[in-house]
KENUBA-257247 format. One record per residue (C-alpha): residue number from 1; x, y, z; residue in one letter. Coordinates in pm, 1 decimal, m for minus. Example, Ala and Ser with C-alpha at 12.3 -4.5 7.8 and 13.67 -1.06 7.14 Angstrom:
# KENUBA-257247
<atom num="1" u="1230.0" v="m450.0" w="780.0" residu="A"/>
<atom num="2" u="1367.0" v="m106.0" w="714.0" residu="S"/>
***
This chain:
# KENUBA-257247
<atom num="1" u="m1442.3" v="507.9" w="2230.0" residu="M"/>
<atom num="2" u="m1344.7" v="808.2" w="2030.5" residu="Q"/>
<atom num="3" u="m1400.1" v="800.4" w="1654.4" residu="R"/>
<atom num="4" u="m1179.0" v="877.1" w="1400.8" residu="I"/>
<atom num="5" u="m1254.7" v="1045.6" w="1112.9" residu="D"/>
<atom num="6" u="m1155.8" v="953.0" w="735.0" residu="D"/>
<atom num="7" u="m888.4" v="1242.8" w="689.9" residu="Q"/>
<atom num="8" u="m734.6" v="1194.9" w="1042.2" residu="Q"/>
<atom num="9" u="m716.2" v="844.7" w="1008.6" residu="L"/>
<atom num="10" u="m504.0" v="880.5" w="682.6" residu="I"/>
<atom num="11" u="m291.9" v="1108.2" w="820.7" residu="R"/>
<atom num="12" u="m208.0" v="896.6" w="1120.7" residu="R"/>
<atom num="13" u="m99.2" v="622.8" w="852.1" residu="L"/>
<atom num="14" u="191.5" v="857.5" w="710.4" residu="R"/>
<atom num="15" u="437.3" v="775.1" w="961.0" residu="P"/>
<atom num="16" u="425.9" v="401.6" w="869.9" residu="L"/>
<atom num="17" u="564.9" v="515.5" w="520.1" residu="I"/>
<atom num="18" u="913.3" v="330.1" w="499.6" residu="G"/>
<atom num="19" u="779.9" v="7.2" w="701.1" residu="N"/>
<atom num="20" u="791.4" v="m307.2" w="539.0" residu="R"/>
<atom num="21" u="523.7" v="m567.6" w="509.7" residu="Y"/>
<atom num="22" u="445.0" v="m947.7" w="388.2" residu="R"/>
<atom num="23" u="156.5" v="m917.1" w="159.5" residu="Y"/>
<atom num="24" u="52.7" v="m1185.8" w="m103.2" residu="L"/>
<atom num="25" u="353.2" v="m1402.1" w="m34.1" residu="Q"/>
<atom num="26" u="583.8" v="m1092.3" w="m127.0" residu="Q"/>
<atom num="27" u="768.9" v="m848.7" w="73.3" residu="E"/>
<atom num="28" u="663.0" v="m448.8" w="3.3" residu="W"/>
<atom num="29" u="770.2" v="m147.6" w="124.0" residu="S"/>
<atom num="30" u="486.2" v="146.8" w="197.5" residu="L"/>
<atom num="31" u="587.3" v="421.5" w="m10.2" residu="V"/>
<atom num="32" u="290.5" v="677.0" w="m3.5" residu="E"/>
<atom num="33" u="m40.4" v="743.6" w="183.5" residu="V"/>
<atom num="34" u="m266.8" v="907.9" w="m99.3" residu="L"/>
<atom num="35" u="m521.4" v="1121.0" w="135.3" residu="V"/>
<atom num="36" u="m757.0" v="1207.2" w="m139.4" residu="D"/>
<atom num="37" u="m774.1" v="869.1" w="m286.9" residu="E"/>
<atom num="38" u="m786.0" v="665.8" w="40.4" residu="G"/>
<atom num="39" u="m526.6" v="461.7" w="m63.9" residu="S"/>
<atom num="40" u="m171.7" v="303.1" w="39.3" residu="L"/>
<atom num="41" u="105.9" v="288.0" w="m233.5" residu="V"/>
<atom num="42" u="337.6" v="m27.1" w="m192.1" residu="L"/>
<atom num="43" u="660.5" v="m90.1" w="m384.9" residu="S"/>
<atom num="44" u="785.7" v="m440.5" w="m410.3" residu="S"/>
<atom num="45" u="1110.9" v="m471.7" w="m261.3" residu="L"/>
<atom num="46" u="1417.2" v="m643.2" w="m446.5" residu="P"/>
<atom num="47" u="1333.4" v="m966.8" w="m602.9" residu="G"/>
<atom num="48" u="990.1" v="m840.1" w="m661.6" residu="G"/>
<atom num="49" u="1027.0" v="m688.0" w="m1004.2" residu="Y"/>
<atom num="50" u="808.4" v="m645.3" w="m1285.6" residu="A"/>
<atom num="51" u="841.0" v="m542.0" w="m1645.3" residu="I"/>
<atom num="52" u="775.8" v="m173.2" w="m1685.7" residu="Q"/>
<atom num="53" u="656.3" v="m23.1" w="m2010.0" residu="H"/>
<atom num="54" u="753.1" v="292.3" w="m2211.3" residu="D"/>
<atom num="55" u="491.2" v="555.7" w="m2298.3" residu="Q"/>
<atom num="56" u="426.1" v="364.3" w="m2608.0" residu="F"/>
<atom num="57" u="331.4" v="29.2" w="m2421.8" residu="G"/>
<atom num="58" u="684.7" v="m144.1" w="m2523.8" residu="R"/>
<atom num="59" u="858.1" v="m317.9" w="m2267.9" residu="A"/>
<atom num="60" u="1166.0" v="m122.9" w="m2131.5" residu="S"/>
<atom num="61" u="1298.6" v="m247.2" w="m1842.3" residu="R"/>
<atom num="62" u="1243.1" v="m424.4" w="m1508.1" residu="R"/>
<atom num="63" u="1144.5" v="m238.2" w="m1219.1" residu="G"/>
<atom num="64" u="958.1" v="m257.7" w="m887.6" residu="P"/>
<atom num="65" u="597.6" v="m380.8" w="m870.0" residu="E"/>
<atom num="66" u="353.0" v="m144.2" w="m705.4" residu="T"/>
<atom num="67" u="36.9" v="m194.4" w="m590.2" residu="R"/>
<atom num="68" u="m244.0" v="47.0" w="m445.5" residu="L"/>
<atom num="69" u="m440.4" v="m84.3" w="m127.1" residu="I"/>
<atom num="70" u="m770.3" v="89.7" w="m11.0" residu="P"/>
<atom num="71" u="m816.2" v="198.0" w="339.5" residu="V"/>
<atom num="72" u="m1155.8" v="196.4" w="344.5" residu="F"/>
<atom num="73" u="m1385.2" v="m114.3" w="253.8" residu="D"/>
<atom num="74" u="m1666.1" v="37.6" w="m21.7" residu="T"/>
<atom num="75" u="m1914.5" v="m207.6" w="76.6" residu="R"/>
<atom num="76" u="m1994.1" v="m150.2" w="438.4" residu="G"/>
<atom num="77" u="m1767.8" v="128.2" w="565.4" residu="G"/>
<atom num="78" u="m1492.7" v="39.8" w="789.6" residu="G"/>
<atom num="79" u="m1140.4" v="m57.9" w="688.5" residu="Y"/>
<atom num="80" u="m1057.3" v="m257.0" w="397.8" residu="S"/>
<atom num="81" u="m966.1" v="m645.8" w="428.0" residu="E"/>
<atom num="82" u="m639.8" v="m555.7" w="241.0" residu="E"/>
<atom num="83" u="m545.3" v="m260.7" w="492.6" residu="L"/>
<atom num="84" u="m643.4" v="m520.6" w="796.9" residu="Q"/>
<atom num="85" u="m422.1" v="m774.7" w="627.7" residu="E"/>
<atom num="86" u="m120.3" v="m579.7" w="553.4" residu="L"/>
<atom num="87" u="m109.0" v="m421.8" w="889.9" residu="L"/>
<atom num="88" u="m108.1" v="m769.6" w="1070.3" residu="A"/>
<atom num="89" u="187.8" v="m864.3" w="846.2" residu="N"/>
<atom num="90" u="470.5" v="m589.4" w="944.7" residu="R"/>
<atom num="91" u="808.9" v="m721.8" w="898.6" residu="I"/>
<atom num="92" u="1044.5" v="m630.0" w="1194.1" residu="G"/>
<atom num="93" u="972.8" v="m367.6" w="1468.4" residu="G"/>
***
């Protein structure tokens, strides 16, 4: 079996941007792949809005919640449990 290096894997995740997933009992859209951090950025779909704060920490409006998902497991190498759960629960397609 051919091994994919970390950077190559993260580049291969880019085409998944825009896909929808069920994660933590909520629907999310993959909005970005952060190559340098080895993370995926999820944005909640309508109905999953959170209160956003302004630069002074005051509540200013409701907006989509965002969440970072690590690609790699920090303990033993391999892929993170969060990534595996996310990819197993794609909505549609």
